[in-house]
C-alpha positions in Angstrom: 0.0 0.0 0.0 1.2 3.5 -0.9 0.1 6.7 0.9 0.0 10.1 -0.8 0.5 13.1 1.5 -0.3 16.7 0.6 -0.7 19.9 2.7 -2.6 23.1 1.8 -3.4 26.2 3.8 -7.0 27.3 3.4 -8.5 30.8 4.1 -10.0 30.5 7.6 -13.4 31.5 6.3 -13.2 28.7 3.7 -12.2 25.8 6.0 -15.7 24.2 6.3 -16.3 24.8 2.5 -13.1 23.0 1.8 -14.0 20.1 4.0 -17.4 19.9 2.3 -15.7 20.0 -1.1 -13.5 17.0 -0.2 -16.3 14.9 1.3 -18.9 15.7 -1.3 -16.9 16.2 -4.6 -13.4 14.9 -4.5 -13.6 11.8 -2.5 -16.6 10.4 -4.3 -14.7 10.9 -7.6 -11.6 9.1 -6.1 -13.8 6.2 -4.9 -14.5 5.4 -8.6 -10.9 4.9 -9.3 -9.2 1.5 -9.4 -6.8 1.1 -6.4 -8.1 4.0 -4.3 -8.5 2.7 -0.7 -9.5 5.8 1.1 -8.3 9.0 2.8 -7.9 10.9 6.0 -7.9 14.6 6.5 -6.1 16.4 9.4 -6.4 20.0 10.2 -4.8 22.6 12.5 -5.0 26.3 12.9 -1.9 28.1 11.6 -0.9 31.8 11.3 -3.6 33.3 9.1 -4.7 30.0 7.7 -6.3 26.6 8.5 -3.8 24.0 7.4 -5.1 20.7 6.0 -3.0 17.5 5.6 -4.7 15.1 3.2 -3.5 11.4 3.2 -4.9 9.1 0.6 -4.2 5.4 0.4 -3.7 3.5 -2.8 -2.9 -0.1 -3.7 0.1 0.8 -5.9 2.0 3.7 -7.6 0.5 2.6 -10.8 -2.9 3.3 -9.4 -1.7 6.7 -8.3 -0.4 7.4 -11.7 -3.8 6.7 -13.3 -5.2 9.5 -11.0 -2.2 11.9 -11.1 -0.7 11.3 -14.4 2.9 10.5 -15.4 4.3 13.1 -12.9 2.7 11.5 -9.9 4.7 13.7 -7.4 2.9 16.8 -8.8 -0.1 17.8 -6.7 -3.6 17.6 -8.3 -5.5 20.6 -7.0 -8.7 21.8 -8.7 -9.3 25.3 -9.6 -12.2 25.3 -7.1 -10.0 24.2 -4.3 -7.3 26.6 -5.2 -9.7 29.5 -4.9 -10.1 28.5 -1.2 -6.4 28.4 -0.5 -3.8 30.8 0.9 -1.1 28.5 -0.4 -0.5 24.8 -1.1 2.3 22.3 -1.8 2.9 21.9 -5.5 4.3 18.4 -4.9 3.1 15.5 -2.8 5.1 12.8 -0.9 4.5 9.1 -1.3 5.3 6.5 1.4 5.2 2.8 1.2 3.4 1.5 4.2 5.8 -0.6 6.2 3.4 -1.5 9.0 -0.2 -0.7 10.0 -2.6 -2.0 12.6 
């Protein structure tokens, strides 16, 4: 299993809208993709923004590439999501899960 980690800073007034976007728009689309196993969303208040860490789980890097394209390390951030952001990482980090309970 591979996890995909990405962080974005959302305008404080948009934090709930961003969560709604993830739950109601993005994650339902991801659930249709082969190899997508699920995601978790963490949040914390940061200086002038609400920071979100999104971790999605996938069966393989090949499955991630079907979602993200050939450059799988490049973040996939929709225009709608970008309008809610103060800033966001342009690249993601991938980890092979070594152990999980």
